[in-house]
C-alpha positions in Angstrom: -186.6 149.0 15.4 -183.0 147.9 15.4 -180.2 149.9 17.0 -178.8 150.9 13.6 -182.2 152.2 12.6 -182.5 154.1 15.8 -179.1 155.7 15.4 -179.9 156.6 11.8 -183.2 158.2 12.9 -181.4 160.1 15.6 -178.8 161.3 13.2 -181.6 162.5 10.7 -183.6 164.2 13.5 -180.6 166.0 15.1 -179.0 167.0 11.8 -182.3 168.4 10.5 -182.8 170.0 13.9 -179.5 171.8 13.7 -180.3 173.0 10.2 -183.6 174.5 11.4 -182.1 175.9 14.5 -179.3 177.6 12.6 -181.8 179.0 10.0 -183.9 180.4 12.9 -181.3 181.7 15.3 -179.4 183.7 12.5 -182.7 185.5 11.9 -183.3 186.1 15.6 -179.9 187.7 16.1 -180.0 189.8 12.9 -182.1 192.9 13.7 -182.2 193.8 10.0 -183.7 190.5 8.9 -187.2 190.5 7.5 -189.4 188.1 5.6 -190.6 191.0 3.4 -188.1 190.3 0.6 -189.2 186.6 0.3 -192.9 187.5 0.5 -192.8 190.3 -2.1 -191.1 188.0 -4.6 -193.9 185.4 -4.5 -194.7 183.9 -7.9 -197.9 182.3 -6.7 -200.6 183.4 -4.3 -199.2 186.9 -4.7 -202.2 188.6 -3.1 -202.0 186.6 0.0 -198.2 186.9 0.4 -198.4 190.7 -0.3 -201.0 190.9 2.4 -198.6 189.3 4.8 -196.1 192.2 4.2 -198.5 194.8 5.4 -197.1 196.8 8.4 -199.6 195.4 10.8 -198.9 191.8 10.0 -195.2 191.7 9.0 -193.8 191.9 12.5 -195.9 188.8 13.5 -194.8 186.9 10.4 -191.1 187.8 11.2 -191.6 186.5 14.7 -193.2 183.3 13.5 -190.3 182.7 11.1 -187.5 183.5 13.5 -188.8 181.6 16.5 -190.7 178.9 14.7 -187.5 177.7 13.0 -185.5 178.1 16.1 -187.9 176.2 18.3 -188.5 173.5 15.7 -184.7 173.0 15.7 -184.5 172.8 19.5 -187.4 170.4 19.5 -185.8 168.1 17.0 -182.4 168.2 18.6 -183.7 167.4 22.1 -186.4 165.1 20.9 -189.2 166.7 22.9 -192.7 167.6 21.5 -191.5 166.3 18.1 -195.0 165.4 16.9 -196.4 168.9 17.5 -193.3 170.8 16.3 -193.0 168.5 13.2 -196.6 169.2 12.2 -196.2 172.9 12.6 -192.8 172.8 10.9 -194.4 171.0 7.9 -197.0 173.7 7.7 -194.3 176.4 7.8 -192.4 174.6 5.0 -195.6 174.5 2.9 -196.0 178.2 3.4 -192.3 178.6 2.2 -193.0 176.3 -0.8 -196.3 177.9 -2.1 -194.9 181.3 -3.3 -192.1 179.7 -5.3 -194.4 178.9 -8.2 -195.8 175.7 -9.5 -194.7 173.4 -11.1 -191.2 174.8 -11.1 -190.4 175.9 -7.5 -186.8 176.7 -8.5 -184.8 176.4 -11.8 -183.5 172.9 -11.0 -186.7 171.3 -9.7 -190.0 170.1 -11.1 -192.7 170.0 -8.4 -190.5 168.6 -5.7 -187.8 170.8 -4.1 -186.2 170.7 -0.7 -189.3 172.1 1.0 -191.3 169.1 -0.1 -188.6 166.8 1.3 -188.6 168.7 4.6 -192.4 168.3 4.8 -192.1 164.6 4.1 -189.4 164.0 6.7 -191.2 166.2 9.3 -194.5 164.3 8.8 -192.6 161.0 9.1 -191.1 162.2 12.4 -194.6 163.0 13.6 -196.0 159.7 12.4 -193.4 157.4 14.1 -193.0 159.5 17.3 -189.3 160.2 16.5 -188.8 162.0 19.8 -189.1 158.7 21.6 -186.0 157.4 19.9 -183.1 158.6 22.0 -185.0 161.8 22.8 -186.6 163.4 25.9 -190.2 162.5 24.9 -190.2 159.2 26.8 -189.2 161.1 29.9 -191.7 163.9 29.3 -194.5 161.3 28.7 -194.0 160.0 32.2 -194.4 163.4 33.9 -197.5 163.9 36.1 -199.0 166.5 33.8 -199.1 163.9 31.0 -200.8 161.4 33.3 -203.4 163.9 34.3 -203.9 165.0 30.6 -203.3 161.9 28.5 -204.4 163.6 25.3 -201.5 166.0 25.8 -199.1 163.1 25.7 -200.7 161.9 22.4 -200.5 165.4 20.8 -197.0 166.3 21.8 -195.3 163.0 22.1 
């Protein structure tokens, strides 16, 4: 990979990281925020998304949304555990995409909207080990715990 490619990848990873971090941290610091509004307006899989709004499950869903986005952002910004966080982030984006309705997820899109683009970029990050490009994963992979558990190094970095 050339230096220009590495810098471009770093810019993409960090800018997407800031976007996810901001989306998450604003939910964390807002005590009135809830995923219930998004979930109750689902146009597809309405039964499943309605079930997620039940009082026993909604606090868990809110927690996953708030901290999942925040930690995904931190992971991408710092370049640590990018393979794991990118996979989980792609799953989260898929869960955001599904209730929007198919094949028109929003009025200005046919099949592909921003969630699909986020999924593609996150899976790309996981596939190429983007955290090892100007990130902390190279340092993390050299820690004794990764030497003792080499599969851990493969999964997270």
